[in-house]
C-alpha positions as CSV (number, residue, x, y, z in Angstrom):
1,P,37.5,73.3,52.4
2,R,41.5,74.4,52.2
3,F,41.7,74.2,55.9
4,R,39.8,71.1,56.1
5,R,42.3,69.4,53.8
6,L,44.9,71.0,55.7
7,A,43.8,69.3,59.0
8,F,44.6,66.0,57.1
9,C,48.2,66.7,55.5
10,P,50.9,65.4,57.5
11,P,52.8,68.0,59.4
12,S,55.7,67.8,57.1
13,R,53.6,68.9,54.2
14,R,51.7,71.7,55.8
15,P,52.8,75.3,54.6
16,N,54.1,77.4,57.2
17,L,51.8,80.3,56.9
18,R,53.2,82.3,59.9
19,R,56.5,82.0,58.4
20,A,55.4,82.9,55.0
21,G,53.8,86.1,56.5
22,W,57.2,87.1,58.2
23,S,59.0,86.7,55.1
24,R,56.7,88.9,53.3
25,E,56.9,91.7,56.1
26,R,60.7,91.4,55.8
27,E,60.9,91.6,52.2
28,A,58.5,94.7,52.3
29,A,60.8,96.0,54.8
30,R,64.0,95.4,52.8
31,A,62.4,97.1,49.6
32,R,61.6,100.3,51.9
33,E,65.1,100.3,53.0
34,M,66.5,99.7,49.8
35,S,64.3,102.5,48.1
36,G,65.5,105.0,50.7
37,V,69.2,104.0,50.1
38,E,68.8,104.4,46.2
39,V,67.2,107.8,46.9
40,L,70.5,108.8,49.0
41,R,72.8,107.5,46.3
42,S,71.1,109.4,43.5
43,A,71.0,112.6,45.7
44,A,74.7,112.0,46.6
45,G,76.2,111.0,43.3
46,F,77.0,107.7,44.6
47,A,75.0,105.4,42.9
48,D,78.0,103.3,41.8
49,L,78.9,102.6,45.1
50,G,76.7,99.5,46.1
51,A,76.9,97.6,43.1
52,N,79.6,95.6,44.0
53,A,79.2,92.0,45.0
54,S,81.5,90.8,48.1
55,S,82.3,87.2,48.8
56,T,82.4,85.4,52.5
57,S,84.8,83.3,53.8
58,S,83.1,79.9,52.2
59,G,83.1,81.3,48.7
60,S,79.6,82.5,48.6
61,A,78.7,85.9,47.1
62,W,76.7,88.6,48.8
63,D,75.2,91.9,47.8
64,S,76.3,94.7,49.9
65,S,74.8,98.2,49.5
66,A,77.0,101.0,50.2
67,T,75.9,104.5,51.4
68,L,77.7,107.8,51.3
69,H,77.1,108.4,55.1
70,D,78.3,104.8,56.2
71,F,81.9,103.9,55.3
72,T,81.7,100.4,56.8
73,T,79.2,99.6,53.7
74,W,82.0,100.4,51.5
75,T,84.3,97.8,49.9
76,W,88.3,98.3,50.4
77,T,88.3,99.3,46.5
78,Q,85.9,102.1,47.1
79,C,87.9,103.2,50.3
80,L,91.0,103.5,48.6
81,V,89.7,105.2,45.5
82,F,88.2,108.0,47.7
83,A,91.5,108.2,49.7
84,A,93.4,108.4,46.3
85,V,90.9,111.1,44.9
86,V,91.5,113.3,48.0
87,L,95.0,112.9,48.0
88,L,95.3,113.6,44.5
89,G,93.2,116.7,45.0
90,Y,96.2,118.1,47.3
91,D,98.5,117.5,44.2
92,V,96.1,119.2,41.9
93,L,96.1,122.3,44.4
94,H,99.9,122.2,44.8
95,T,100.4,122.0,40.6
96,V,97.2,123.9,39.1
97,V,97.0,126.8,41.3
98,P,100.6,128.3,40.4
99,M,99.8,127.6,36.9
100,I,96.6,129.4,36.9
101,F,97.5,132.6,38.6
102,S,101.1,132.6,37.0
103,S,100.5,135.9,35.4
104,A,99.6,137.7,38.6
105,P,102.0,140.2,40.2
106,Q,104.5,139.0,42.5
107,L,104.5,140.2,46.2
108,P,108.1,141.2,47.4
109,R,110.2,138.9,49.4
110,K,110.3,140.3,52.9
111,G,112.1,138.3,55.6
112,K,113.9,135.2,55.5
113,H,112.7,132.2,53.3
114,L,113.0,128.7,54.6
115,D,114.7,127.2,51.9
116,A,114.6,123.5,52.9
117,L,112.1,121.4,54.4
118,G,113.0,118.8,57.2
119,A,111.9,115.6,58.1
120,K,109.6,117.1,60.5
121,D,108.0,119.3,58.1
122,W,107.4,116.4,55.5
123,A,106.3,114.3,58.4
124,F,103.4,116.8,59.3
125,I,102.3,117.5,55.7
126,A,101.9,113.8,55.1
127,F,100.2,113.4,58.3
128,N,97.8,116.4,57.6
129,R,97.0,115.1,54.1
130,L,95.8,111.7,55.5
131,T,93.8,113.6,58.1
132,G,92.4,115.8,55.1
133,V,90.9,112.4,53.6
134,A,89.0,111.9,57.1
135,F,87.6,115.4,56.9
136,V,86.5,115.3,53.4
137,Y,84.5,112.2,54.3
138,N,83.0,113.8,57.3
139,C,81.9,116.7,55.3
140,L,80.1,114.7,52.6
141,Q,78.6,112.2,55.6
142,Y,77.2,115.4,57.3
143,M,75.9,116.6,53.7
144,S,74.3,113.3,52.9
145,V,72.4,113.3,56.2
146,S,71.7,116.8,57.2
147,P,68.2,117.8,56.9
148,T,69.5,121.7,56.3
149,I,71.5,120.7,53.0
150,P,69.3,119.9,50.2
151,W,70.8,118.3,47.1
152,G,67.9,118.4,44.3
153,L,68.6,121.1,41.7
154,H,65.1,122.2,42.1
155,E,65.8,123.1,45.5
156,L,68.6,125.6,44.5
157,T,67.7,129.0,46.1
158,F,69.2,132.7,46.1
159,F,69.6,132.2,50.0
160,N,71.1,128.8,49.9
161,T,73.5,129.6,47.1
162,L,74.5,133.3,46.6
163,I,74.0,134.5,50.3
164,A,75.0,131.1,52.0
165,L,78.5,130.9,50.2
166,P,80.0,134.1,51.8
167,A,78.2,133.3,54.9
168,L,80.2,130.2,55.4
169,F,83.2,131.8,55.2
170,I,82.4,134.9,57.3
171,F,81.2,132.0,60.0
172,Y,84.2,130.2,59.7
173,D,86.9,133.1,59.7
174,F,84.6,133.9,63.2
175,F,85.5,130.5,64.8
176,Y,89.1,130.4,63.1
177,C,90.1,133.8,64.4
178,L,89.4,132.9,67.9
179,W,91.3,129.7,67.4
180,H,94.0,131.6,65.7
181,R,94.4,134.2,68.3
182,L,94.6,131.2,71.1
183,L,97.7,129.8,69.1
184,H,99.5,132.9,69.7
185,V,99.1,132.9,73.4
186,R,102.4,132.6,75.0
187,G,103.0,129.3,76.2
188,I,100.7,127.7,73.6
189,Y,102.5,129.3,70.5
190,A,105.9,127.7,71.0
191,H,104.3,124.1,71.3
192,V,102.0,124.5,68.2
193,H,101.8,127.5,66.1
194,K,105.6,128.1,66.0
195,H,106.4,125.3,63.7
196,H,104.3,127.2,60.8
197,H,105.7,130.8,61.4
198,R,109.0,129.3,60.7
199,Q,108.1,130.2,57.1
200,I,108.0,134.0,56.8
201,V,108.0,134.3,53.2
202,P,105.5,131.5,52.0
203,T,106.4,130.3,48.3
204,R,105.4,126.6,47.9
205,G,101.3,127.1,47.9
206,N,99.8,124.2,49.4
207,L,102.7,122.6,50.9
208,D,103.7,125.7,53.0
209,A,100.1,125.9,53.8
210,M,99.7,122.3,55.1
211,N,103.2,122.6,57.0
212,V,101.6,123.0,60.2
213,H,101.2,121.0,63.5
214,P,98.8,118.3,63.2
215,V,96.4,120.0,66.2
216,E,96.4,123.0,64.2
217,F,95.6,121.3,61.1
218,I,92.8,119.4,62.5
219,V,90.9,121.9,64.7
220,G,91.5,124.4,61.7
221,E,89.9,122.0,59.2
222,Y,86.8,120.7,61.2
223,L,86.1,124.5,61.7
224,H,84.8,124.3,58.1
225,L,82.5,121.6,58.9
226,L,81.2,123.8,61.9
227,A,80.4,126.4,59.6
228,M,78.5,124.2,57.4
229,M,76.7,123.2,60.4
230,A,75.6,126.7,61.4
231,V,74.8,128.0,57.8
232,P,72.0,126.4,56.0
233,A,73.4,125.6,52.3
234,H,72.7,123.4,49.3
235,A,74.9,120.7,48.9
236,I,76.6,122.3,45.6
237,T,77.3,125.5,47.7
238,C,79.0,123.1,50.1
239,V,80.9,121.6,47.7
240,V,82.0,124.9,46.2
241,F,83.0,125.9,49.5
242,I,85.1,122.8,50.4
243,I,87.0,123.5,46.9
244,S,87.4,127.1,47.4
245,L,89.3,126.7,51.0
246,G,91.8,124.6,49.4
247,V,92.2,127.4,46.5
248,F,92.5,130.3,48.9
249,T,94.6,128.7,51.6
250,S,97.0,127.5,49.1
251,L,97.0,131.1,47.5
252,N,97.8,132.5,51.1
253,H,100.9,131.0,50.8
254,T,102.3,132.0,47.5
255,R,104.0,135.1,46.2
256,F,100.9,136.1,44.0
257,D,99.5,139.3,44.6
258,V,95.9,137.9,44.1
259,K,92.9,140.0,45.1
260,I,89.1,139.9,44.8
261,P,87.6,143.2,44.7
262,L,85.4,145.1,47.4
263,G,87.9,143.9,49.9
264,I,86.6,140.2,49.9
265,F,89.9,138.6,49.9
266,Q,93.5,139.4,49.3
267,V,96.7,137.1,49.4
268,R,98.7,140.0,51.0
269,W,96.5,140.1,54.0
270,H,98.1,136.4,55.3
271,D,101.4,137.4,53.8
272,L,101.6,140.3,56.2
273,H,100.3,138.0,59.0
274,H,103.5,135.8,58.7
275,R,105.6,138.8,59.2
276,L,103.7,140.7,61.6
277,P,101.9,137.7,63.5
278,Q,99.8,139.9,65.7
279,S,97.9,141.0,63.1
280,N,95.2,139.7,60.4
281,Y,94.3,136.4,62.2
282,G,91.4,135.6,59.5
283,Q,92.0,133.0,57.0
284,Y,89.7,134.1,54.2
285,T,88.5,137.7,55.2
286,M,89.2,140.7,57.2
287,V,85.7,141.1,58.8
288,W,86.5,140.1,62.3
289,D,90.1,141.5,62.1
290,H,88.4,145.2,61.3
291,L,85.8,144.5,64.2
292,W,88.3,143.6,67.0
293,G,91.2,145.9,66.0
294,S,93.5,143.4,64.8
295,Y,93.9,144.2,60.9
296,R,97.1,145.8,59.7
297,E,98.0,147.3,56.2
298,D,101.5,146.6,55.0
299,P,103.5,149.5,56.2
300,D,105.4,150.0,53.1
301,D,102.2,150.2,50.9
302,A,101.2,153.0,53.3
303,V,104.5,154.9,52.9
304,K,104.1,154.3,49.2
305,A,100.4,155.8,49.2
306,K,102.0,158.9,51.0
């Protein structure tokens, strides 16, 4: 009877059943999409990213759902806040790391210190810091979409934490040693890596660490991301890895004689590399230097031992 009545209704008053069906399908698809976005936000800790409303040129408001893996869904405010947090992190490394290790023994100064930084040094440092913003975002982007990086606390295991963390450093130094050796090849060294080796006695921590040629910095940073792709790890492990790399790299360019027992990490390894460039190519570990015969101990330490 309902369809019989519709036959006598004017066309303008008949309900568009096909359009209504499409509308319901679109709403269902939108609901499924939004449920997936909410899961991603809660996992990544960015639940507040998509809560903002934006205005079009006509003045009407529309809701945008921001996701961690797509910065084009972020508002300008969210982008600026993210960049500010990363840049502030470099200042924290520069200030807090020396404060924490101020009581550590001092390595002796052996060689000429680069007392003043020039315009080129500050330009490289500024550029590298801005590049670091993109690097941190790309790490979080990969972490948010990678099937090998779980986020749930219930997914923490012995292998994706305590085994994965040292594996990340070992895998990174494998790639970094190869890259570092390439930078010391005659013909390449003078154009890229020589700038960093102008400082024979690093003292400024994060500033001396970032005072490198942009090509060297970009490749060196993204090798960390390559290590994350090679080693399945929990998201918390990856965050600890990213923070630790900033701490250890800063320490490597100070005079603090910091060491982790069992031959895991020592500042004096990289400090010696600044004096004897053909040795100790690893950034964090000496595993590959031992295997490839490029590991060296400080000659003065050997004399003292005798």
